[in-house]
Structures are given as structure tokens and as C-alpha cells.
N, C-alpha and C positions, 0 to 999 in steps of 0.2 A: 449677462453671463455672471453666476456666482463665482467668488474667489475663494478657492479652497487648495489645500496642498497636504501632503504627506511629509512626516518628519522621520529621517533615518538617523538613528543614534548609533555612534560606535564607541566600544570600550576596548581597554586594553587591561590585562592582569598586573602589568608591570611596565617599566619603560623599554624593555626589550621587545618591540612588537613590529610587524611589517606594515610599511605604508607606502605605496607608490602613487605618486601623483598621475592623475588620468588626464589626458589631453583630447580636445576637440580637434579634429582636422580643419584646417583653414579652408575659408571658402574661396571660391574660384575668383571672386572680386576682390577678396583681400590679397590672394596671390598674385594677380595683375598690377594691383597698386603697389606692394611692396618690393616683389622680386621682379626688378626691372632691368637687371644687368646681367650679362652672360660672357664669359671669358672665351667660351669656346674650347675649353680644355677637358671636358668630358663630366665635368661636375655639376653641369646644369646651372640654371638661375640663381642669383645670389642677391641678398640686399646686405648693405653695409651700416656700420654703427661707428661713433667714435670711440677710441680705445679707452678713454676715461682711466680711472685709476686701477690699473692692473699691475699684477707682480711681475718682476723681471722675469722670473721662470716662465710664466704664462705667454709673454711676450716673446719670448726666444721660440717657444713650440710654435706659436703661431707663424712666426716668421719661416721656420722650416717648412711648414705647410704652405707656404706661400698664401697666407691669409691676410697679411699686412701690407697696405699699399698707401701711397703718399698722392695726395690730390695737388692739382693745378694750383692751389694756393698753400701748399705746403703743410697739410694737416694729415695725420697718420688716421687712417681708418681699418677696420676689419671686416673681413667676408663672412656671412653667414649663409649657407647654402640651402635651398629649398629641400634637396634630398635628404639632409641630416634633420630637418626641422621636425619637432616633435607636435607641434600645433599649439593651441590655446590651452594653457593649464587652466582645468575645471575650477570653478569656485564653488561657493556652498548650495548655489541654485541650479538644479537640474531641470530643465524646460525642454529638453530635446528628445525626451523618449516617450513615445506614444503608448495608449493603452493596447491591449492584445486585440488585433482586427480579427473580428468573426470568420474572416475567410482567411487567416493566416495559417500557415503549415504547422506552427507552433501550438495552435489553439487545441485544447483537448476537452473544452467543454465543462472546464471545473470554473465554479463561480468566483473564488477568490484567487485566479490564476493570474501570476505577475510576468511582467514582459521580461525575455530572456536578456535583452538588451541592459535592463536594470540589474540583474544579478550578474550579468558579465563584467559591469563597471564594478560592482561591489566586490567581487571574487578577485577580479585582476588587482584591484587596489590594496586589498588586505593579505593576500596570501601570494606565494610562490607556486611553480610547477611542482607536483608531488608533495605539496601541502594537505592536511586533512580538512575538508570543509564539513560542517555539520549544520543539519537543520531539523529540529526537534518537533516542527509543526509542519511536515512536509506537503501537505495539500496535494497539489497536481505535480509536485517532483521538479520543479522548474529550478531550484537550487542544485539539485543533485544533477539533472541534466546538463546545465551549463558547467557545472564543476568537472563533469566528465569530459566535456569537450575541451576545456582548458588544461587537461592535463593533472587535474588535481584528483586526490582520493576524497571518498565521501561518504557520510552516514546519514541517513535520512529517516524519520518516523512518523508517524499519525495514530491516533487513536481509533480513526474511522476505517472500515473495510472499504467503502467507497474510494477513498483517498488512496488505500493500499492497492487497490485493482488499477486505477488509473496511473499510478507511479509505475507499476509493474509494467502495464501494457507500453508506457511513454518510453520506458528504458530498452524494452525489447525492440520497438520501432527504431529508436536510434542506435540499435546494435551496439550497445555499450559492452564493456567488458565483462567477464561473469561476475556476478554479484550474489551475495547470501541475503536470503529473506526469511525472516524470523518472525514468529508470534510470541512477544514475552509479556510476562506479568499476568496478573489474574485480578482483574479490575472489580468483579463482585467479591471476590474474597477480602479484598482490601478495604472496599466500602462497607463490608460486613462487619469486619473488626473495628471500624471505625465508628460504627454506629452503636452507642451505648444502649439504645433502646431494644436493640435486636441482638443483644450479644450472646444469649442462649439460642443454640441451634433448633432446640426444641419450641421456643418461642416463634421463631421465623416460620417453620415449617406450619404452624397453624395459622400463621397469616396468611402464608401462600394457600393453603387450602381454602381459607375463606374467600380469597380474591379470585380461585378458581371457581368458586360455587360449591366447593365441597364441604362436608362435615366432619370434624375429628371424631374418633372413637374416644369413649369415656376410658380411664385407666384401668377400670375393672374390665372393659371388653378386650383391649389391646395395649400392652405397655410400651409399645414402639410408638411415639407420638408423630413419626412422619408418615404413618397411614390415617387415610380417611375414605369417605365414600360418597358419592352424589346422592343425595335424597331421592327416594323415589324409584331409584334404579339398582340394578346389581352391578355397578361401576366401581371399582376399588380405584383409589388414588394412593401414590406414593410420590412423596417429595423429598428430592435427595438434597444433599447438604452443600452450601456454598464453598466448603473447605475442601470438596474433593471432586473429581472427575466423574462424570456418569458413564460408566463402562459397560462391557458386555456382562460382567460378573452382576452388575446392578440390574441390568434387564432380567437376568436368569433369576434372581432373587425376587423380582417383582413377579414373574411368572409363577414361581413356586409359592409365594403368598396367595396368590389368585386361586391355587388349589388347595390351600390349607388353612388360609386364615378363617377364624370363626367359622370352621366346617366346610370352606370352600364353596363351590358352587357358585362363584362370581362369574358374571358374563365377560367382563372385559376389566383390564388393569391399564391405568394411565399413569406412565411416570412423568414428573416433572423435573427437569434437570437445568442446572446452571451452565456448566461447561461440560464437554463431551469428549471422551477419549478417541484415539483413532479407530478402534474396533467397533464403535457403536453401529456402523453400517452393517457389518458382518452379523452382528447380535440381532438387530432388526430383521434381517434376512432370515437368520435362523430359526427367530421365533413369531415369524409373520403368520403363521396358522395358529398361534395360542391367543389371539385376540389382544395383544399388547401394543399400545400405543406410546410414543415417545414425544412429547413436547417440550418446547424451549421456555423458561421463566424469562420475562422481558429483561434484558441486560441493564435498563434503567430503572428497575424496580425499587431498589434501595434508595436510589436517589429520591424517587418519587414519594417513598414512604417517609423520608426524612422531611420533605417539603410540605406534603399534603397531609400525611397521617392516614391510618388503616380505614377510618370511619369515611373520610372524604374520597377516597378511592373507590369504596365500595359503592357509595352513593353516585358516583361519577360513571361507574361501569366502563372506564376507559383502559382498564388494565386486560391486554390480550395475549394470550399464550399461543405462540406460534409452532407451526409444525416444523419438526426436524426434517431437513432436506439431507439426501444421502447419495452418493454415487456408487454405481455398481461396476465392476470391471470385470471382463471375462478372464479366465485363467490365462497366465502368460504361456504362449507357446515359445519352445527354445529348439533351435537348430544348430549344430556345429557345424561351421561352413569349411571349405578347403583351406582356408589360413588358419584354422584352429580357433577362430572367434565364436563367440555365442551370438546367434541372431534372435533377438528378442521381439516377437510379436505381440504387441500390447494394443487392446481395443476395449473401449468403452462399451458396455452393455446397456445400461439404463441410468437415468437420473430421476429420482424420485422427489417431488414437493408434494408432501403429503396433502396439503390442502391450501388452496390461495385465500382462503379467508382472512387470513391475519396480515395480508400484504395490502399496504395501502392503495387499493385501485378501485375505481367505479365499477358498478355492476357489469357495465357492457364490456370493460375491459377483464374482468375476472372470469366472465363467460368464455371471452377469446382464450385466455390464459388456460382455462380447464380444457379447452379444445386442444390446445399444444401439448399440454401434459398427457393427453390421451393419444394424440396421434404422432407427435414428434417431440418427446420429453427431452432429447439431447440437445435440441435446439436451444434450450435455455442456457448452455454451457456457454460463458463468455469467453473463459480462458482455461486451459489445463497444461499441466508439465509433468514431467516423469524426472524421478531420480532411480536410476536403474542399480544403484549401490547404496542404498538408505542405511546409515548406521544406528537408526533409531533415535537418533538425537537431531542433527543437523540436515535440513533439506537442501541439496544441492541439484537445481535443475539442469540438466543436460539437452532437454528437448521441451519445446512447448509449442502451441498453436493456440490462436484466439481468432475471435470473428472479426472482419475485415482483412485478415492476412490471406493473401491469395498467392503466396510462395508456395504453399502447399496443395492448393487446388484453386479453382477459378470462383468458388462461391463466396462471397463476402458476407453472407448472413449465416454462414455456419462455421463452426470448427470442422477438421477432419476428425474423425473418430478412431481411428487405428493407425499405427505407425510401426516401422522396424528399426531397432537399435542394435547396432555393431559393437559388442562389448568384449574385452578380453574374457577368456574362459574362466569360469569358477564353478565349484562345485555345487555351491549353495550362494545364494544371494536374496536380498530383502529387495523389492521394487516397490516404490512408492508413488502413487498417482494423486496429485493434487487438483482440484477444480473449483473455479468459482463461477456461479450462475450470473445472470444478467441483474439480479437484485443485489449483488455483493456478498451471498452468502458462500462459504467456503466449506468444501468437503475433502476428504482424505481417506485413500485407502491403502493399506499396506498388503503386500502378497509375498509369501515364502515360495521362492523358486528353487528348485533342484534340477541341476543341470547333467 
């Protein structure tokens, strides 16, 4: 067997830090060997040691507690009771913690998942109840899950959507206290501004058009460098900027360009966007008869351009623009009950995954996915949640359901698709619904509700 080990390093900002020595419980064999005596005074078995060099103060206290006794040879000794023993102090080598068993309840199927026992020891040794524990590479959420169990507050984050999905489901299964989930930062925008070669938005739009397989218009034809066309077709292409969200207004502008640019008469307009506003799904629904398609520019495109360059990416033909998925929610039905509360009936109508072509599946699985999309598209939803009083900024989930949860129904392979919430009466409110599909893609719908 190969010898290997991991190193756990700990640091403190200054000398004012928390550290609690952790102890291993005594083995049964150790207890039988050491704790062999019992006074039958209710304190249980004990072991004893020579008094040694102790202060008079401590000797007085021990005498008051009846811990000091004199042996038949006239020596004074001190009793130490098993019920008060902490165990064996941990040294720098931890070899008593096993990997996460594949059948263990804590196993969430995440590749880099750490054992809860390991995080429990780290958190107990370096914090007190009520302290704030942070993990900035959250992964499967073990740190936060254990911090919650130990009465600590926590903050965790991860750059990957799958990790965020796994963590949220884990916290809900664990029935943690209410927590806030936020998507913050703009990776594409930061990467763009850090890339000196693509500092001008116009230059970047030309690159994206080329990778998509479209040609730019000449400045004499169209002054807006964000527009191009697919050669041999009447398909217009519009590239949005990484500096802003692709919104309903963007889609409207693309539809207007389709009708007017260079005389109009375009068969189709394709919008390529980086980041999308919450109202994009409503816009797609609104203009679905206008032959407009919205696609997602690969989130790692700027990284690939930095590492490989434009010509290499063109030659490799590895850049794929994925379809934008979106959720459709039925209008919220409101009833004021006898207690003066609003009863909100909220239900999912449809889930649209425009094309499975850009999802990394083999041909057989893509065919099955296509069948699911046609016959039961809502079954692709892994998790959905509701904020019935959305403030437009912070999403606070007050209800959620997810696959494998059988509290709301008996079907472990589907979410429930409708629910009724009881809320204090309001004349107007915004209801926000968020959903994550089985591939980790997230959708959001905001509905204005008048009661």
C-alpha cells in the first residue's frame, strides 16, 4: 500500500485566536487497564496518581472534593474519575477518520467531498458556538453543513453551478435554519476587462461572430459592429456585450433589426448573450412567433481565447453556443381566505430547453432527452423554490421542492409542480420563482401579482 497523507495548515491573524484541544475517547481496553478502582460514592471508577509538585491552593481544593487519599505506605495520591476524563489529547497525526463511504447517509455523490468527522474536528478546535465559519471553495457544502450542526453561523460559496445545486439540496435535506442564496459577481465581465487583446467591445463581437460561423457586415453596410449574418442564409446574428445583461429590451431590438436592417426581410435573428436578466424568458415567450433565437455564449470563451487564440479555436471547432433554457409559470391565482390571508396558488407551466445538442451527451442519451423534452419537460426540473415577497434584489426562499423529496408527494423522480402558500394580505406583490434543472442550469421568473 502506498504511503500518502494530506496536510492541514492553520493560521491566525494575530495572537488573539481560538484553539480547543480535541480529544479521542479512551478505548475499552485502556479503561479496563487504568480505571480499576471505585469508591461506590456515585462518581464511578477512577485512576490515581502521585500528587507531585502541586500548589497548596490546588491541594486544598482537592482535599475538599475528597480526591486526596493516603496509601498504606503513607503516600498521598489524587483520584481522577472516568466520568470527568476528556480522553487522549490529539497529536498532529489524524488517522482515525475514514473516507466518505459510498453507502453513508452523508454521501451526496460529489467528487471532492470531505468526511463530516474531519470538518467537525476542525470547526470544534478553531471556533466557539455562534462564531462565523467561512468556506470559499464550498464544493459539496460539508463545512457549512457541519457548522450548522455545531451551532455556528456560516458563509460558503463556489464558482460552479453544480456545487451550488448540491449544497442547497444538502442544506434543505438537513433542515438547516433559513439561509440566503445569492449569485454575485460577473465572471465574464471581469475576464473581458482583464484581457488586453479584447479590450474593445467591437473587437470581441467580431471574434464571437467568427466563432459562431457568421460574417460581419462592412462598416458601409452597417455601422453597428455587433451585427453579422450567416453566409448563404437570411439569418441575422446579433452579439450582445459582456458589459451588460441581455434583457427583454435586447430581444426587442433584435426583432426590430430583423424587420429593418438592410431593408429587412430576414428569415431569422439569433441573439448571442453572455449574461441574462430575469425577464428574458418572458421576452422569448412574447416574441416566439418572430423567429428570434437566444443562445448562450460559452462562459469559458474568454479563457479559451486567452490560452489558445482565435485561429486555434476556429480550427478546433470546439466552441459551442448553448441554447437558453427558461421556465414558464402560470399566472398566480389569489384568494383571500376567512382569516384575511392571501392564498397564492403557484404552478409551473412548462420548461423549455431549446436544444439538447450542446449538452455533453452521447447520441443515444440525446435522443432520450429529446423525448423527455417533448413528453414531460417539467421532469427536467431538479429543484424549484419561491419567494412570494420578492424585493427585486435578494431572493428569500420560503418554499421549495426537489426530486427525491417525498414529503410533498410519493414520487422520488419528479418535483411537485404546484403549491399553495398562505401569506399576509397585500394589495400588490412580486412573486419570484427559481428553478434548477438536472444539468445545473438556473432559470428565474418574476410575476407581478395584484390581490
